[in-house]
C-alpha positions as CSV (number, residue, x, y, z in Angstrom):
1,X,-124.6,-28.9,37.4
2,X,-121.0,-29.4,38.5
3,X,-121.7,-33.0,39.6
4,X,-123.4,-33.8,36.4
5,X,-120.5,-32.4,34.3
6,X,-118.0,-34.5,36.3
7,X,-120.1,-37.6,35.8
8,X,-120.2,-37.0,32.0
9,X,-116.5,-36.5,31.8
10,X,-115.9,-39.7,33.7
11,X,-118.1,-41.6,31.3
12,X,-116.3,-40.2,28.3
13,X,-112.9,-41.2,29.6
14,X,-113.9,-44.6,30.8
15,X,-112.2,-47.5,28.9
16,X,-109.7,-45.3,27.1
17,X,-106.3,-44.9,28.7
18,X,-105.2,-41.3,29.4
19,X,-101.9,-41.9,27.6
20,X,-103.7,-43.2,24.5
21,X,-101.4,-43.2,21.5
22,X,-103.1,-43.6,18.2
23,X,-100.0,-44.8,16.3
24,X,-99.3,-47.5,18.9
25,X,-102.9,-48.7,18.8
26,X,-102.8,-48.7,15.0
27,X,-99.6,-50.7,15.0
28,X,-101.1,-53.3,17.3
29,X,-104.3,-53.5,15.2
30,X,-102.2,-53.8,12.1
31,X,-100.3,-56.8,13.5
32,X,-103.5,-58.6,14.3
33,X,-105.0,-58.0,10.9
34,X,-101.7,-58.9,9.3
35,X,-101.6,-62.2,11.1
36,X,-105.2,-63.3,10.9
37,X,-106.7,-61.3,8.0
38,X,-109.6,-58.9,8.1
39,X,-112.6,-61.3,8.3
40,X,-111.3,-63.7,11.0
41,X,-110.2,-60.9,13.3
42,X,-112.7,-60.2,16.0
43,X,-113.3,-56.8,17.7
44,X,-112.5,-58.5,21.1
45,X,-109.1,-59.6,19.7
46,X,-108.4,-56.1,18.5
47,X,-109.4,-54.5,21.8
48,X,-107.2,-56.9,23.7
49,X,-104.2,-56.1,21.5
50,X,-104.8,-52.3,21.6
51,X,-105.6,-52.2,25.3
52,X,-109.0,-50.5,24.9
53,X,-112.6,-51.7,25.2
54,X,-115.2,-51.9,22.3
55,X,-116.9,-48.6,23.1
56,X,-113.5,-46.8,22.9
57,X,-112.6,-48.6,19.6
58,X,-115.9,-47.4,18.1
59,X,-115.5,-43.9,19.5
60,X,-112.0,-43.4,18.2
61,X,-111.9,-45.4,15.0
62,X,-115.6,-45.7,14.0
63,X,-115.8,-49.5,13.4
64,X,-113.8,-52.5,12.5
65,X,-113.8,-51.6,8.8
66,X,-112.6,-48.1,9.4
67,X,-109.9,-49.3,11.8
68,X,-108.7,-51.8,9.1
69,X,-108.5,-49.1,6.4
70,X,-106.6,-46.8,8.7
71,X,-104.3,-49.7,9.7
72,X,-103.4,-50.6,6.0
73,X,-102.6,-47.0,5.3
74,X,-100.4,-47.0,8.4
75,X,-98.7,-50.1,7.1
76,X,-98.1,-48.5,3.7
77,X,-96.5,-45.4,5.3
78,X,-94.4,-47.5,7.7
79,X,-93.0,-50.1,5.3
80,X,-93.4,-49.1,1.7
81,X,-93.3,-45.3,1.4
82,X,-89.5,-45.1,1.7
83,X,-88.8,-47.9,-0.8
84,X,-91.3,-46.3,-3.2
85,X,-89.5,-42.9,-3.0
86,X,-86.2,-44.6,-3.6
87,X,-87.5,-46.5,-6.5
88,X,-88.8,-43.4,-8.2
89,X,-85.7,-41.4,-7.5
90,X,-83.2,-44.0,-8.8
91,X,-82.0,-42.8,-12.2
92,X,-81.4,-46.2,-13.8
93,X,-84.4,-48.4,-14.3
94,X,-82.5,-51.6,-13.9
95,X,-81.0,-50.6,-10.6
96,X,-84.5,-49.2,-9.5
97,X,-86.3,-52.5,-10.1
98,X,-83.5,-54.6,-8.7
99,X,-83.1,-52.6,-5.5
100,X,-86.9,-52.3,-5.0
101,X,-87.6,-56.0,-5.2
102,X,-84.6,-56.9,-3.1
103,X,-85.9,-54.5,-0.4
104,X,-89.4,-56.0,-0.8
105,X,-88.0,-59.5,-0.1
106,X,-86.4,-58.2,3.2
107,X,-89.6,-56.5,4.2
108,X,-91.8,-59.5,3.5
109,X,-89.6,-61.8,5.6
110,X,-88.7,-59.3,8.4
111,X,-88.4,-61.0,11.8
112,X,-90.1,-58.0,13.4
113,X,-93.4,-58.5,11.5
114,X,-95.7,-61.3,10.2
115,X,-94.5,-62.8,6.9
116,X,-95.9,-61.5,3.7
117,X,-97.7,-58.3,2.6
118,X,-100.5,-57.2,4.9
119,X,-102.6,-55.8,2.0
120,X,-102.4,-59.1,0.0
121,X,-102.8,-61.5,2.9
122,X,-105.2,-59.6,5.2
123,X,-107.6,-59.0,2.3
124,X,-108.1,-62.7,1.4
125,X,-111.7,-63.9,1.4
126,X,-113.3,-60.6,2.2
127,X,-117.1,-60.8,1.7
128,X,-118.6,-58.6,-1.0
129,X,-120.6,-56.6,1.5
130,X,-117.4,-55.0,2.8
131,X,-117.3,-52.6,-0.1
132,X,-115.3,-49.8,1.7
133,X,-112.6,-52.3,2.7
134,X,-112.4,-53.8,-0.8
135,X,-112.2,-50.3,-2.4
136,X,-109.5,-49.2,0.0
137,X,-107.4,-52.3,-0.8
138,X,-107.9,-51.9,-4.6
139,X,-106.8,-48.2,-4.4
140,X,-103.6,-49.2,-2.7
141,X,-102.9,-51.9,-5.2
142,X,-103.6,-49.5,-8.0
143,X,-101.3,-46.9,-6.4
144,X,-98.4,-49.4,-6.5
145,X,-99.1,-50.3,-10.1
146,X,-99.2,-46.5,-10.9
147,X,-95.8,-46.2,-9.2
148,X,-94.4,-48.8,-11.5
149,X,-96.0,-47.3,-14.5
150,X,-94.7,-43.8,-13.7
151,X,-91.1,-45.0,-13.4
152,X,-91.4,-47.1,-16.5
153,X,-92.7,-44.1,-18.5
154,X,-89.6,-42.2,-17.3
155,X,-87.4,-45.1,-18.4
156,X,-88.9,-44.9,-21.9
157,X,-88.3,-41.2,-22.1
158,X,-84.7,-41.7,-21.0
159,X,-84.1,-44.4,-23.6
160,X,-83.6,-47.1,-21.0
161,X,-86.3,-49.4,-22.3
162,X,-87.9,-49.6,-25.8
163,X,-90.4,-46.9,-26.8
164,X,-93.0,-49.5,-27.8
165,X,-93.1,-51.0,-24.3
166,X,-96.6,-51.7,-23.1
167,X,-96.2,-49.6,-19.9
168,X,-99.5,-50.7,-18.3
169,X,-99.0,-54.4,-19.0
170,X,-95.5,-54.3,-17.7
171,X,-96.5,-52.3,-14.6
172,X,-99.3,-54.9,-13.9
173,X,-96.8,-57.7,-14.3
174,X,-94.4,-56.2,-11.8
175,X,-97.3,-55.6,-9.4
176,X,-98.4,-59.2,-9.8
177,X,-94.8,-60.4,-9.2
178,X,-94.7,-58.3,-6.0
179,X,-97.9,-59.8,-4.7
180,X,-96.7,-63.3,-5.6
181,X,-93.6,-62.7,-3.4
182,X,-95.9,-62.1,-0.5
183,X,-97.6,-65.5,-0.9
184,X,-94.1,-67.2,-1.2
185,X,-93.0,-65.4,2.0
186,X,-96.0,-66.7,3.9
187,X,-95.1,-70.2,2.7
188,X,-92.0,-70.1,4.9
189,X,-89.2,-69.5,2.4
190,X,-85.8,-68.7,3.6
191,X,-84.6,-65.0,3.1
192,X,-82.0,-66.2,0.6
193,X,-84.7,-68.1,-1.4
194,X,-87.1,-65.1,-1.6
195,X,-84.2,-62.8,-2.5
196,X,-83.2,-65.1,-5.3
197,X,-86.8,-65.1,-6.6
198,X,-87.0,-61.3,-6.3
199,X,-83.9,-60.9,-8.4
200,X,-85.8,-62.2,-11.4
201,X,-88.1,-59.1,-11.5
202,X,-85.4,-57.2,-13.3
203,X,-85.5,-59.7,-16.1
204,X,-89.0,-58.7,-16.9
205,X,-87.7,-55.4,-18.3
206,X,-87.6,-55.5,-22.1
207,X,-84.2,-55.2,-23.8
208,X,-83.2,-52.5,-26.1
209,X,-82.3,-53.3,-29.7
210,X,-78.7,-54.6,-29.9
211,X,-78.5,-56.0,-26.4
212,X,-77.3,-59.6,-26.1
213,X,-78.8,-61.3,-23.1
214,X,-77.2,-64.7,-23.7
215,X,-73.7,-63.3,-23.2
216,X,-74.6,-61.6,-20.0
217,X,-76.3,-64.7,-18.6
218,X,-73.1,-66.8,-19.3
219,X,-71.0,-64.3,-17.4
220,X,-73.5,-64.1,-14.5
221,X,-73.3,-67.9,-14.2
222,X,-69.5,-67.9,-14.2
223,X,-69.0,-64.9,-12.0
224,X,-71.8,-64.5,-9.4
225,X,-70.3,-61.2,-8.3
226,X,-71.2,-59.7,-11.7
227,X,-74.8,-61.0,-11.6
228,X,-76.4,-57.7,-10.9
229,X,-74.6,-55.9,-13.8
230,X,-75.1,-58.6,-16.4
231,X,-78.4,-60.2,-15.6
232,X,-80.3,-57.9,-17.9
233,X,-78.2,-55.5,-20.0
234,X,-74.8,-54.2,-20.9
235,X,-73.1,-51.7,-23.1
236,X,-71.7,-52.6,-26.6
237,X,-68.7,-50.6,-25.8
238,X,-67.6,-53.2,-23.2
239,X,-68.2,-56.1,-25.6
240,X,-64.5,-56.9,-26.0
241,X,-64.0,-57.1,-22.3
242,X,-66.8,-59.6,-21.9
243,X,-65.4,-61.7,-24.7
244,X,-62.0,-61.7,-23.0
245,X,-63.5,-62.8,-19.7
246,X,-65.4,-65.7,-21.4
247,X,-62.2,-66.8,-23.2
248,X,-60.3,-67.0,-20.0
249,X,-63.0,-68.9,-18.2
250,X,-63.2,-71.6,-20.8
């Protein structure tokens, strides 16, 4: 009985390191999926990166699809949870959108990771039979869209954007813009280029009645340092100051 028990324990442990760390394994799997995409990545490549053999992978994670789903959730927690919380907590919608997309540009071109968004890039050309993977990706995309919608709804209540704003359409637009940044990042843009593109996200926010965007754009062109403050909106109470600045610049 003792010999049999020892043999069984040996078989269970075989192929799986004693110091197995799930998060480290997930990070390594995440990087492979991120670089190659879900479909092209083989189990053997995953095992080599994670330092385990196929039986251990199936024992710990279930299968390739389950591993991918866990890896994309790990990716979301690691890279996007903190920016998302900051976005929702920022009291001004203009600052919230500007800072979020600026942060996104830095994440998408980080030297420590493959370029682009894992969820966008790793999910390209997934076959229809991979229903669980497709559903998991769709849920994460919808979660990001909901984040945008929740913050925009708050902005409407706070009087920062017009009350007749189509929240769902605008949230979808911001989400599409974010996914587009990922493709641009994969195309090899310089960080300054992607950051410049990201800065246009804030211009998607609708203006309140009485705002005069043409004036703000003129000042932004003349004084780049004021770009953030004048790219979208301003206060009528500082109108004389803006007029004085333009007069001096002419």
